[in-house]
C-alpha positions as CSV (number, residue, x, y, z in Angstrom):
1,M,-30.2,-2.9,-12.4
2,N,-29.9,-6.5,-13.6
3,D,-32.4,-8.1,-15.9
4,P,-34.7,-10.7,-14.3
5,I,-33.5,-14.3,-14.5
6,D,-35.6,-17.3,-15.6
7,P,-37.3,-19.5,-13.0
8,G,-35.2,-22.6,-12.4
9,A,-32.0,-21.0,-13.8
10,A,-28.7,-21.4,-12.0
11,P,-28.2,-18.9,-9.2
12,Q,-26.2,-15.7,-9.8
13,F,-23.5,-14.8,-7.4
14,L,-22.2,-11.2,-7.2
15,D,-19.0,-10.2,-5.3
16,L,-20.3,-6.8,-4.2
17,W,-18.1,-3.9,-3.0
18,P,-14.8,-5.4,-3.6
19,T,-11.6,-3.9,-2.2
20,Q,-8.9,-4.1,-4.8
21,L,-5.3,-4.5,-3.6
22,M,-2.4,-4.7,-6.1
23,R,1.1,-6.3,-5.5
24,I,3.9,-6.3,-8.0
25,Q,7.6,-7.0,-7.9
26,L,9.2,-4.1,-9.9
27,P,11.7,-5.0,-12.6
28,G,15.1,-3.4,-12.0
29,A,14.6,-3.3,-8.2
30,D,17.9,-5.1,-7.4
31,A,19.9,-2.4,-9.1
32,A,17.7,0.6,-7.9
33,N,17.2,-0.4,-4.2
34,P,20.7,0.2,-2.9
35,V,20.7,3.6,-4.5
36,L,17.3,4.5,-3.2
37,A,18.3,3.3,0.3
38,G,21.2,5.7,0.2
39,V,18.9,8.6,-0.9
40,I,16.3,7.9,1.8
41,M,18.9,7.4,4.7
42,E,20.5,10.7,3.7
43,R,17.1,12.5,3.8
44,N,16.3,10.8,7.1
45,A,19.4,12.2,8.7
46,G,18.5,15.7,7.5
47,L,14.8,15.7,8.2
48,E,13.2,15.5,11.7
49,D,10.3,13.0,11.8
50,M,10.5,12.3,8.1
51,T,8.2,9.3,8.4
52,V,5.6,11.0,10.5
53,D,5.6,14.5,8.9
54,Y,4.9,13.2,5.5
55,T,3.3,16.3,3.9
56,S,6.2,18.7,4.5
57,D,8.5,17.2,1.8
58,N,7.6,15.3,-1.4
59,L,10.2,12.7,-2.2
60,F,9.0,12.6,-5.8
61,A,10.0,16.2,-6.3
62,S,13.6,15.0,-6.4
63,E,15.3,14.7,-9.8
64,H,17.5,11.8,-8.6
65,P,17.5,9.1,-11.3
66,A,16.5,6.4,-8.8
67,V,13.6,8.4,-7.5
68,Q,12.4,9.2,-11.0
69,W,12.6,5.5,-11.9
70,L,10.4,4.7,-8.9
71,Q,7.9,7.5,-9.9
72,Q,7.6,6.1,-13.4
73,C,7.0,2.6,-11.9
74,C,4.3,4.0,-9.6
75,N,2.6,5.8,-12.5
76,R,2.5,2.6,-14.5
77,A,1.1,0.7,-11.5
78,I,-1.6,3.3,-11.1
79,L,-2.7,2.9,-14.7
80,D,-2.8,-0.9,-14.3
81,Y,-4.8,-0.6,-11.1
82,A,-7.3,1.7,-12.8
83,A,-7.7,-0.5,-15.8
84,R,-8.3,-3.6,-13.5
85,A,-10.9,-1.6,-11.6
86,G,-12.8,-0.9,-14.8
87,I,-11.9,2.8,-15.1
88,N,-12.0,3.4,-18.9
89,Y,-11.5,7.2,-19.0
90,E,-8.4,9.4,-18.5
91,L,-7.3,10.2,-15.0
92,D,-5.1,13.1,-13.9
93,W,-3.2,12.7,-10.6
94,A,-0.3,13.8,-8.5
95,I,1.9,11.6,-6.3
96,Q,2.9,12.7,-2.8
97,G,5.7,10.4,-1.5
98,W,7.9,10.1,1.6
99,G,10.5,7.8,2.9
100,N,10.1,5.5,5.9
101,V,13.1,4.3,7.9
102,N,12.0,1.8,10.6
103,F,14.7,0.9,13.1
104,R,14.4,-2.0,15.5
105,G,11.1,-1.8,17.4
106,D,9.6,0.8,15.0
107,Y,6.0,0.3,13.8
108,H,3.0,2.3,12.5
109,N,-0.3,2.3,14.3
110,L,-3.7,1.6,12.6
111,H,-4.5,4.4,10.1
112,N,-5.7,5.3,6.6
113,H,-4.8,8.2,4.2
114,P,-7.6,10.8,3.9
115,H,-8.0,13.1,0.9
116,S,-6.4,10.7,-1.5
117,W,-7.7,8.2,-4.0
118,L,-5.0,5.5,-3.7
119,S,-2.2,4.8,-1.3
120,G,0.9,2.6,-1.8
121,T,4.2,1.5,-0.5
122,Y,7.4,0.5,-2.2
123,Y,9.8,-1.7,-0.2
124,V,13.4,-0.8,-0.6
125,N,14.9,-3.0,2.1
126,V,13.0,-5.6,4.1
127,P,15.4,-7.2,6.6
128,D,15.1,-10.9,7.5
129,Q,13.1,-11.3,10.6
130,S,13.6,-15.0,11.1
131,D,16.1,-14.8,13.9
132,A,14.5,-11.8,15.6
133,E,13.7,-12.2,19.3
134,T,10.1,-11.3,19.5
135,Y,8.9,-12.9,22.8
136,R,5.3,-12.5,21.6
137,S,3.5,-14.6,19.0
138,D,1.3,-11.6,17.8
139,L,4.1,-9.2,16.6
140,N,4.3,-10.5,13.0
141,P,7.6,-8.6,12.5
142,G,8.1,-6.9,9.2
143,A,4.5,-7.5,8.0
144,I,1.7,-5.1,7.0
145,S,-1.9,-5.8,7.8
146,F,-5.0,-4.5,6.0
147,F,-8.5,-4.6,7.6
148,D,-12.0,-5.2,6.3
149,P,-13.4,-1.6,5.6
150,R,-17.0,-2.8,6.3
151,G,-17.6,-1.9,10.0
152,Q,-18.3,-4.9,12.2
153,A,-18.6,-7.3,9.2
154,N,-16.6,-9.9,11.0
155,M,-19.2,-10.1,13.8
156,N,-20.9,-13.0,11.9
157,A,-17.6,-14.7,10.9
158,I,-17.6,-18.4,10.5
159,R,-14.6,-20.5,9.6
160,G,-13.9,-20.8,5.9
161,D,-16.1,-17.8,4.8
162,G,-13.6,-15.6,2.9
163,Q,-16.0,-12.7,2.9
164,V,-15.6,-12.1,6.6
165,D,-11.8,-12.5,7.2
166,P,-11.1,-9.3,9.1
167,E,-7.4,-9.1,8.3
168,H,-5.2,-9.6,5.3
169,R,-1.5,-9.8,6.2
170,I,1.4,-9.5,3.8
171,L,5.1,-10.1,4.5
172,P,6.6,-8.0,1.7
173,A,10.0,-8.4,0.0
174,G,12.4,-5.9,-1.2
175,G,11.2,-4.7,-4.6
176,D,7.5,-5.2,-3.9
177,L,5.0,-2.4,-4.7
178,L,1.6,-2.4,-3.0
179,L,-1.3,-0.2,-4.1
180,W,-4.7,0.0,-2.4
181,P,-7.7,2.4,-1.8
182,A,-6.6,5.2,0.5
183,F,-9.7,4.6,2.8
184,L,-8.4,1.1,3.7
185,H,-7.2,0.9,7.3
186,H,-3.8,-0.7,7.7
187,L,-0.9,-1.0,10.2
188,V,2.7,-1.9,10.0
189,H,4.1,-4.5,12.4
190,P,7.3,-3.8,14.3
191,N,10.7,-4.3,12.7
192,M,12.5,-6.6,15.1
193,A,15.7,-6.9,13.2
194,E,18.9,-4.8,13.8
195,V,18.9,-3.7,10.2
196,P,16.5,-0.8,9.3
197,R,13.4,-1.5,7.1
198,I,13.3,1.1,4.4
199,S,10.3,1.9,2.2
200,V,8.7,4.7,0.2
201,S,5.0,5.4,0.9
202,F,2.9,7.6,-1.3
203,N,-0.6,9.0,-1.9
204,V,-2.3,9.3,-5.3
205,V,-4.3,12.5,-5.3
206,L,-6.6,13.1,-8.2
207,K,-6.7,16.5,-9.9
208,W,-10.4,16.9,-9.9
209,K,-12.5,16.8,-13.1
210,P,-16.3,16.8,-13.5
211,E,-15.9,13.5,-15.4
212,Y,-15.0,11.7,-12.2
213,M,-18.6,12.1,-10.9
214,P,-20.5,8.8,-10.9
215,H,-23.6,8.7,-13.1
């Protein structure tokens, strides 16, 4: 509860219930990405529905140096995310990761990631979509969209009010790492290029402690 303010004082503004999203370009990505692409394409050839059946095989269980590099980067990003969110106590988590190989026309429907604290994606290869034949203006090839988690908040939308923009769209680049709350609904627009889009998605699952309970 806030202390009362003096009559005539300047108004206080609070940005309540923010949804924090993190984006970072990983150092060393140029060297690591071609190696990671080979690892993921090889796994994709050996696993049926690798992108969809994401709980059957944890990419981060691999001891491949490129995968271990990515896991270390993800752990660093999770620490930075928690610090920015104001979490000042020690967390204990596990990362469940899987590869995504999206060929021409592949996309992911609207979804979120239950039973996790955070979700994220690392982009290994994002093909240039500028010459793709889309035929539709709403395909937004290669992009990922995140949607306002407050149900029907955009029903009162007026132009210029940033609190009611229903969609935040990002066109990622190779080497980008995105991290967001797992409850946040998102979708991946179609890859319309002839070259596959390759990424690694992951969930951050907390190993429960009583200290996590809000006061």
